[in-house]
C-alpha positions as CSV (number, residue, x, y, z in Angstrom):
1,M,-3.5,-147.0,-206.4
2,K,0.1,-146.5,-205.3
3,R,-0.4,-142.8,-204.3
4,L,-3.5,-143.8,-202.4
5,L,-1.9,-146.3,-200.7
6,T,1.1,-144.0,-199.6
7,I,-1.3,-141.6,-198.4
8,V,-3.4,-143.8,-196.4
9,A,-0.4,-145.6,-194.2
10,L,1.5,-141.7,-193.9
11,L,-2.1,-140.8,-192.6
12,L,-1.9,-143.6,-189.7
13,L,0.7,-142.8,-189.2
14,G,0.1,-139.7,-188.3
15,V,-2.4,-140.6,-186.0
16,S,-0.6,-143.3,-184.0
17,A,1.7,-140.3,-183.3
18,M,-1.3,-138.2,-182.4
19,A,-2.1,-141.4,-180.4
20,Q,0.9,-142.3,-178.2
21,T,1.5,-138.1,-176.5
22,K,-0.7,-135.9,-174.7
23,P,-0.8,-132.2,-175.0
24,A,2.3,-131.3,-171.5
25,T,-1.0,-130.1,-169.9
26,A,-1.7,-133.6,-169.3
27,T,0.8,-134.7,-166.2
28,P,-1.0,-136.0,-163.8
29,P,-0.6,-133.0,-160.8
30,S,0.3,-135.8,-158.5
31,V,3.6,-137.0,-160.6
32,V,5.3,-133.7,-161.0
33,S,5.3,-133.2,-157.0
34,V,7.0,-136.3,-157.4
35,I,9.5,-136.2,-159.2
36,E,9.9,-132.8,-157.5
37,G,10.3,-134.2,-154.5
38,V,12.8,-137.6,-155.8
39,S,14.9,-135.2,-157.5
40,G,14.9,-132.1,-155.3
41,K,14.3,-129.5,-158.8
42,R,11.1,-128.0,-160.6
43,F,9.5,-130.4,-163.1
44,L,8.4,-128.7,-166.2
45,P,6.5,-130.8,-168.6
46,D,7.0,-131.0,-172.1
47,T,5.3,-134.5,-172.9
48,A,3.4,-136.9,-171.2
49,Y,2.8,-140.8,-172.6
50,A,-0.8,-142.5,-173.4
51,A,1.9,-145.1,-171.4
52,L,0.5,-142.7,-168.0
53,S,-2.6,-144.7,-166.7
54,D,-4.7,-143.9,-163.9
55,E,-3.0,-146.9,-161.9
56,D,-0.4,-145.7,-162.5
57,E,-0.8,-142.1,-161.5
58,A,-2.8,-143.7,-157.8
59,L,0.3,-146.2,-157.3
60,I,3.2,-142.7,-157.2
61,A,1.3,-140.3,-155.3
62,K,0.0,-143.0,-152.9
63,E,3.7,-144.4,-152.9
64,P,6.4,-142.2,-150.2
65,L,8.4,-140.5,-151.6
66,A,11.4,-142.6,-148.3
67,N,10.2,-145.4,-150.7
68,W,12.0,-144.0,-153.9
69,G,16.5,-145.3,-154.1
70,L,18.1,-142.2,-153.5
71,I,19.2,-140.7,-156.9
72,Q,22.6,-143.0,-158.2
73,A,25.2,-141.1,-161.2
74,S,25.6,-143.6,-163.6
75,S,27.6,-141.7,-165.8
76,R,28.9,-138.5,-164.9
77,Y,26.0,-136.7,-166.9
78,I,22.9,-139.8,-166.3
79,S,21.3,-140.4,-163.1
80,Y,18.5,-142.1,-161.8
81,S,16.2,-143.1,-158.6
82,N,14.4,-146.4,-158.7
83,L,10.6,-146.8,-156.6
84,V,9.2,-150.7,-157.0
85,I,5.9,-151.1,-155.9
86,G,5.4,-155.5,-156.3
87,T,6.1,-156.3,-160.0
88,R,6.0,-153.4,-161.2
89,S,8.7,-150.7,-161.1
90,Y,9.2,-146.8,-161.8
91,Q,12.1,-145.4,-162.8
92,L,13.0,-141.3,-162.9
93,L,15.8,-140.7,-165.4
94,I,17.4,-137.2,-164.4
95,A,19.9,-136.8,-168.3
96,K,22.5,-133.5,-169.0
97,S,23.5,-133.2,-171.5
98,P,26.7,-131.1,-171.3
99,K,25.3,-128.2,-174.5
100,E,22.0,-127.7,-172.4
101,E,22.3,-125.6,-169.4
102,F,18.6,-127.8,-167.7
103,P,18.5,-132.1,-167.3
104,V,16.3,-134.0,-168.8
105,A,13.8,-135.7,-167.0
106,T,11.9,-138.8,-167.6
107,L,10.2,-141.0,-166.3
108,M,9.3,-144.2,-167.3
109,R,7.3,-147.9,-166.1
110,Y,8.4,-151.5,-165.7
111,T,5.8,-153.5,-165.6
112,T,7.5,-157.2,-165.1
113,P,11.4,-157.5,-164.4
114,K,11.5,-158.4,-167.2
115,S,9.8,-155.6,-170.2
116,K,10.9,-152.7,-171.5
117,P,10.7,-149.7,-169.7
118,E,8.0,-147.0,-171.1
119,P,8.2,-143.5,-170.8
120,I,5.2,-142.0,-168.8
121,A,6.1,-137.6,-168.1
122,R,9.2,-135.8,-169.4
123,G,10.4,-132.1,-168.5
124,T,13.1,-130.2,-167.7
125,L,14.9,-129.7,-164.1
126,K,15.4,-126.1,-163.3
127,P,16.1,-124.3,-159.5
128,K,13.5,-124.1,-157.1
129,V,12.8,-120.4,-156.2
130,D,12.8,-119.8,-153.2
131,D,9.9,-117.3,-152.7
132,K,12.6,-115.1,-149.5
133,A,14.4,-114.7,-152.6
134,K,11.7,-112.5,-153.7
């Protein structure tokens, strides 16, 4: 009986982990273009979280890039930019590990000013390739 409960618990953990993330292809193009516009780099998503709703996608897509705050350096390896829409806000967090070649960008949502951040999308930022260079 104890073994059966352990197996059921592990299955539930696996199912809940799968429900929290979507495949990387699930990151909407509008979200990718906003991250690229704010960061000035090419965004290659590797994780799209289930927290991304249709409402988030619509809000992020319709807001002009000019409404995002300027990218600010929090430390030598972390910078961020904010977008506030009513009580909901979004933050693009860019982290560059000294051991990694390219920085990682994470888009997070705060539903209320006191809520915990919910990650929406995550991926690697790479330099944009000019078509003229080809």
